[in-house]
PAKENU-467248 format. One record per residue (C-alpha): x, y, z; residue in one letter. Coordinates in pm, whole numbers, padded with zeros to 5 digits. Each point is the difference from the previous one (the first is absolute). Layout:
N
<r><X>X</X><Y>Y</Y><Z>Z</Z><aa>A</aa></r>
...
//
This chain:
150
<r><X>12657</X><Y>08974</Y><Z>12011</Z><aa>M</aa></r>
<r><X>-00409</X><Y>-00097</Y><Z>00069</Z><aa>T</aa></r>
<r><X>-00196</X><Y>00170</Y><Z>-00285</Z><aa>A</aa></r>
<r><X>-00262</X><Y>00231</Y><Z>00083</Z><aa>L</aa></r>
<r><X>-00364</X><Y>-00132</Y><Z>00142</Z><aa>N</aa></r>
<r><X>-00260</X><Y>00066</Y><Z>-00216</Z><aa>L</aa></r>
<r><X>-00224</X><Y>00270</Y><Z>00337</Z><aa>T</aa></r>
<r><X>00421</X><Y>00158</Y><Z>-00056</Z><aa>Q</aa></r>
<r><X>-00059</X><Y>00056</Y><Z>-00337</Z><aa>V</aa></r>
<r><X>-00398</X><Y>00128</Y><Z>00074</Z><aa>E</aa></r>
<r><X>00115</X><Y>00189</Y><Z>00254</Z><aa>A</aa></r>
<r><X>00263</X><Y>00173</Y><Z>-00233</Z><aa>L</aa></r>
<r><X>-00150</X><Y>00043</Y><Z>-00325</Z><aa>A</aa></r>
<r><X>-00262</X><Y>00155</Y><Z>00195</Z><aa>R</aa></r>
<r><X>00258</X><Y>00207</Y><Z>00167</Z><aa>L</aa></r>
<r><X>00200</X><Y>00108</Y><Z>-00348</Z><aa>A</aa></r>
<r><X>-00442</X><Y>00058</Y><Z>-00158</Z><aa>H</aa></r>
<r><X>-00093</X><Y>00188</Y><Z>00282</Z><aa>A</aa></r>
<r><X>00007</X><Y>00368</Y><Z>-00177</Z><aa>A</aa></r>
<r><X>-00114</X><Y>-00166</Y><Z>-00393</Z><aa>Q</aa></r>
<r><X>-00299</X><Y>00015</Y><Z>-00056</Z><aa>V</aa></r>
<r><X>-00193</X><Y>-00184</Y><Z>-00402</Z><aa>D</aa></r>
<r><X>-00149</X><Y>00222</Y><Z>-00268</Z><aa>K</aa></r>
<r><X>-00353</X><Y>-00027</Y><Z>00165</Z><aa>A</aa></r>
<r><X>00133</X><Y>00223</Y><Z>00370</Z><aa>G</aa></r>
<r><X>00010</X><Y>-00325</Y><Z>00202</Z><aa>R</aa></r>
<r><X>00312</X><Y>-00141</Y><Z>00198</Z><aa>P</aa></r>
<r><X>00219</X><Y>-00246</Y><Z>-00210</Z><aa>Y</aa></r>
<r><X>00055</X><Y>-00248</Y><Z>00247</Z><aa>V</aa></r>
<r><X>-00378</X><Y>-00083</Y><Z>-00105</Z><aa>E</aa></r>
<r><X>00116</X><Y>-00094</Y><Z>-00285</Z><aa>H</aa></r>
<r><X>00300</X><Y>-00226</Y><Z>00098</Z><aa>L</aa></r>
<r><X>-00231</X><Y>-00167</Y><Z>00286</Z><aa>A</aa></r>
<r><X>-00185</X><Y>-00017</Y><Z>-00250</Z><aa>A</aa></r>
<r><X>00260</X><Y>-00172</Y><Z>-00293</Z><aa>V</aa></r>
<r><X>00113</X><Y>-00239</Y><Z>00329</Z><aa>A</aa></r>
<r><X>-00306</X><Y>-00136</Y><Z>00062</Z><aa>H</aa></r>
<r><X>-00067</X><Y>-00106</Y><Z>-00370</Z><aa>G</aa></r>
<r><X>00346</X><Y>-00133</Y><Z>-00027</Z><aa>V</aa></r>
<r><X>-00105</X><Y>-00203</Y><Z>00314</Z><aa>A</aa></r>
<r><X>-00364</X><Y>-00101</Y><Z>-00081</Z><aa>E</aa></r>
<r><X>00147</X><Y>-00126</Y><Z>-00360</Z><aa>R</aa></r>
<r><X>00259</X><Y>-00329</Y><Z>00178</Z><aa>G</aa></r>
<r><X>00324</X><Y>00331</Y><Z>00020</Z><aa>G</aa></r>
<r><X>00308</X><Y>-00132</Y><Z>00247</Z><aa>S</aa></r>
<r><X>00102</X><Y>00237</Y><Z>00191</Z><aa>P</aa></r>
<r><X>00288</X><Y>00069</Y><Z>-00150</Z><aa>E</aa></r>
<r><X>-00285</X><Y>00124</Y><Z>-00296</Z><aa>Q</aa></r>
<r><X>-00228</X><Y>00177</Y><Z>00259</Z><aa>I</aa></r>
<r><X>00342</X><Y>00258</Y><Z>00138</Z><aa>A</aa></r>
<r><X>00079</X><Y>00126</Y><Z>-00363</Z><aa>A</aa></r>
<r><X>-00450</X><Y>00013</Y><Z>-00017</Z><aa>A</aa></r>
<r><X>00130</X><Y>00276</Y><Z>00271</Z><aa>W</aa></r>
<r><X>00324</X><Y>00116</Y><Z>-00107</Z><aa>L</aa></r>
<r><X>-00151</X><Y>00050</Y><Z>-00385</Z><aa>H</aa></r>
<r><X>00047</X><Y>00348</Y><Z>-00069</Z><aa>D</aa></r>
<r><X>00272</X><Y>00061</Y><Z>00235</Z><aa>A</aa></r>
<r><X>00230</X><Y>00011</Y><Z>-00203</Z><aa>V</aa></r>
<r><X>-00227</X><Y>00158</Y><Z>-00319</Z><aa>E</aa></r>
<r><X>-00102</X><Y>00300</Y><Z>00245</Z><aa>D</aa></r>
<r><X>00306</X><Y>00060</Y><Z>00158</Z><aa>G</aa></r>
<r><X>-00152</X><Y>-00069</Y><Z>00373</Z><aa>A</aa></r>
<r><X>00299</X><Y>-00196</Y><Z>00037</Z><aa>L</aa></r>
<r><X>00370</X><Y>-00090</Y><Z>-00226</Z><aa>S</aa></r>
<r><X>00100</X><Y>-00264</Y><Z>-00147</Z><aa>A</aa></r>
<r><X>00293</X><Y>-00003</Y><Z>00156</Z><aa>Q</aa></r>
<r><X>-00222</X><Y>-00055</Y><Z>00263</Z><aa>W</aa></r>
<r><X>-00119</X><Y>-00299</Y><Z>-00069</Z><aa>L</aa></r>
<r><X>00259</X><Y>-00146</Y><Z>-00212</Z><aa>A</aa></r>
<r><X>00130</X><Y>00077</Y><Z>00437</Z><aa>E</aa></r>
<r><X>-00350</X><Y>-00106</Y><Z>00104</Z><aa>A</aa></r>
<r><X>-00021</X><Y>-00335</Y><Z>00231</Z><aa>E</aa></r>
<r><X>-00200</X><Y>-00166</Y><Z>-00301</Z><aa>L</aa></r>
<r><X>-00045</X><Y>-00315</Y><Z>-00130</Z><aa>P</aa></r>
<r><X>00202</X><Y>00009</Y><Z>-00383</Z><aa>Q</aa></r>
<r><X>-00364</X><Y>-00182</Y><Z>-00098</Z><aa>A</aa></r>
<r><X>-00150</X><Y>00412</Y><Z>00149</Z><aa>T</aa></r>
<r><X>00269</X><Y>00255</Y><Z>-00128</Z><aa>K</aa></r>
<r><X>-00046</X><Y>-00144</Y><Z>-00334</Z><aa>K</aa></r>
<r><X>-00374</X><Y>00023</Y><Z>-00087</Z><aa>I</aa></r>
<r><X>00013</X><Y>00400</Y><Z>00196</Z><aa>V</aa></r>
<r><X>00294</X><Y>00046</Y><Z>-00269</Z><aa>L</aa></r>
<r><X>-00225</X><Y>-00118</Y><Z>-00275</Z><aa>A</aa></r>
<r><X>-00282</X><Y>00118</Y><Z>00102</Z><aa>L</aa></r>
<r><X>00149</X><Y>00366</Y><Z>00018</Z><aa>T</aa></r>
<r><X>-00071</X><Y>00172</Y><Z>-00404</Z><aa>K</aa></r>
<r><X>00328</X><Y>00196</Y><Z>-00105</Z><aa>H</aa></r>
<r><X>-00086</X><Y>00394</Y><Z>-00133</Z><aa>P</aa></r>
<r><X>-00067</X><Y>-00101</Y><Z>-00354</Z><aa>G</aa></r>
<r><X>00019</X><Y>-00292</Y><Z>-00031</Z><aa>E</aa></r>
<r><X>-00282</X><Y>-00222</Y><Z>-00189</Z><aa>P</aa></r>
<r><X>-00285</X><Y>-00147</Y><Z>00098</Z><aa>L</aa></r>
<r><X>00083</X><Y>-00309</Y><Z>-00187</Z><aa>E</aa></r>
<r><X>00342</X><Y>00027</Y><Z>00148</Z><aa>D</aa></r>
<r><X>-00139</X><Y>-00013</Y><Z>00341</Z><aa>Y</aa></r>
<r><X>-00209</X><Y>-00273</Y><Z>00032</Z><aa>T</aa></r>
<r><X>00246</X><Y>-00217</Y><Z>-00214</Z><aa>A</aa></r>
<r><X>00272</X><Y>00066</Y><Z>00322</Z><aa>R</aa></r>
<r><X>-00309</X><Y>-00127</Y><Z>00227</Z><aa>I</aa></r>
<r><X>-00164</X><Y>-00321</Y><Z>-00157</Z><aa>L</aa></r>
<r><X>00470</X><Y>-00075</Y><Z>-00045</Z><aa>A</aa></r>
<r><X>00020</X><Y>-00010</Y><Z>00377</Z><aa>T</aa></r>
<r><X>-00185</X><Y>-00234</Y><Z>00162</Z><aa>P</aa></r>
<r><X>-00257</X><Y>00128</Y><Z>00275</Z><aa>G</aa></r>
<r><X>-00079</X><Y>00321</Y><Z>-00125</Z><aa>A</aa></r>
<r><X>-00285</X><Y>-00052</Y><Z>-00299</Z><aa>A</aa></r>
<r><X>-00243</X><Y>-00118</Y><Z>00389</Z><aa>L</aa></r>
<r><X>00124</X><Y>00361</Y><Z>00138</Z><aa>V</aa></r>
<r><X>-00042</X><Y>00228</Y><Z>-00275</Z><aa>K</aa></r>
<r><X>-00343</X><Y>-00217</Y><Z>-00063</Z><aa>E</aa></r>
<r><X>-00141</X><Y>00131</Y><Z>00383</Z><aa>A</aa></r>
<r><X>00195</X><Y>00335</Y><Z>-00083</Z><aa>D</aa></r>
<r><X>-00219</X><Y>00034</Y><Z>-00316</Z><aa>L</aa></r>
<r><X>-00318</X><Y>-00141</Y><Z>00124</Z><aa>A</aa></r>
<r><X>-00032</X><Y>00293</Y><Z>00299</Z><aa>H</aa></r>
<r><X>00132</X><Y>00280</Y><Z>-00261</Z><aa>N</aa></r>
<r><X>-00315</X><Y>-00206</Y><Z>-00246</Z><aa>A</aa></r>
<r><X>-00242</X><Y>00081</Y><Z>00286</Z><aa>D</aa></r>
<r><X>-00316</X><Y>00154</Y><Z>-00150</Z><aa>P</aa></r>
<r><X>-00048</X><Y>00123</Y><Z>00348</Z><aa>Q</aa></r>
<r><X>00325</X><Y>00180</Y><Z>00040</Z><aa>R</aa></r>
<r><X>-00065</X><Y>00115</Y><Z>-00384</Z><aa>L</aa></r>
<r><X>-00231</X><Y>00209</Y><Z>00031</Z><aa>A</aa></r>
<r><X>00085</X><Y>00215</Y><Z>00158</Z><aa>V</aa></r>
<r><X>00238</X><Y>00104</Y><Z>-00207</Z><aa>L</aa></r>
<r><X>-00005</X><Y>00275</Y><Z>-00299</Z><aa>P</aa></r>
<r><X>-00215</X><Y>-00200</Y><Z>-00250</Z><aa>A</aa></r>
<r><X>00307</X><Y>00074</Y><Z>-00238</Z><aa>E</aa></r>
<r><X>00260</X><Y>-00110</Y><Z>00236</Z><aa>T</aa></r>
<r><X>-00203</X><Y>-00267</Y><Z>00026</Z><aa>R</aa></r>
<r><X>-00096</X><Y>-00121</Y><Z>-00262</Z><aa>E</aa></r>
<r><X>00379</X><Y>00035</Y><Z>-00112</Z><aa>R</aa></r>
<r><X>00089</X><Y>-00278</Y><Z>00315</Z><aa>L</aa></r>
<r><X>-00211</X><Y>-00272</Y><Z>-00126</Z><aa>A</aa></r>
<r><X>00116</X><Y>00014</Y><Z>-00339</Z><aa>A</aa></r>
<r><X>00347</X><Y>-00008</Y><Z>00166</Z><aa>K</aa></r>
<r><X>-00091</X><Y>-00301</Y><Z>00256</Z><aa>Y</aa></r>
<r><X>-00148</X><Y>-00143</Y><Z>-00250</Z><aa>A</aa></r>
<r><X>00329</X><Y>00013</Y><Z>-00271</Z><aa>Y</aa></r>
<r><X>00175</X><Y>-00109</Y><Z>00295</Z><aa>V</aa></r>
<r><X>-00209</X><Y>-00290</Y><Z>00067</Z><aa>R</aa></r>
<r><X>00042</X><Y>-00128</Y><Z>-00315</Z><aa>Q</aa></r>
<r><X>00316</X><Y>00044</Y><Z>00010</Z><aa>L</aa></r>
<r><X>00045</X><Y>-00229</Y><Z>00208</Z><aa>L</aa></r>
<r><X>-00257</X><Y>-00266</Y><Z>-00077</Z><aa>G</aa></r>
<r><X>00249</X><Y>-00128</Y><Z>-00206</Z><aa>S</aa></r>
<r><X>00153</X><Y>-00179</Y><Z>00351</Z><aa>G</aa></r>
<r><X>-00018</X><Y>-00087</Y><Z>00253</Z><aa>T</aa></r>
<r><X>-00141</X><Y>00126</Y><Z>00410</Z><aa>T</aa></r>
<r><X>00260</X><Y>-00256</Y><Z>00161</Z><aa>G</aa></r>
//
């Protein structure tokens, strides 16, 4: 089995999320591209960059967990994607503990949080939403701060 290369993973993620928009109404793939770029800038591995492109795919229902299990991807990428997949009703403490326990996942989450908390991105949201999200992102950063980013 030959693993999908980063160009193929990017194309797949763009296709899977093509109809989605973020909270500000922007194409969701812009977020995925920013996270993948952030992972690369932070020295992330190809497996981490691939996971960045796919980090919300299962959570958002763009791709199924079964698809991920059967995909021609390195196990490290699959584990990171699953670690970053938040389950309905899951406490943030459990979610971040899983990220910290999964090699490579914290770096991808760090890039995700950096883009999510970008003041320019948050500025277009209603004040109540902006404040709620800023507080949530700060709390997740705090929870992740006790671990490493590798």
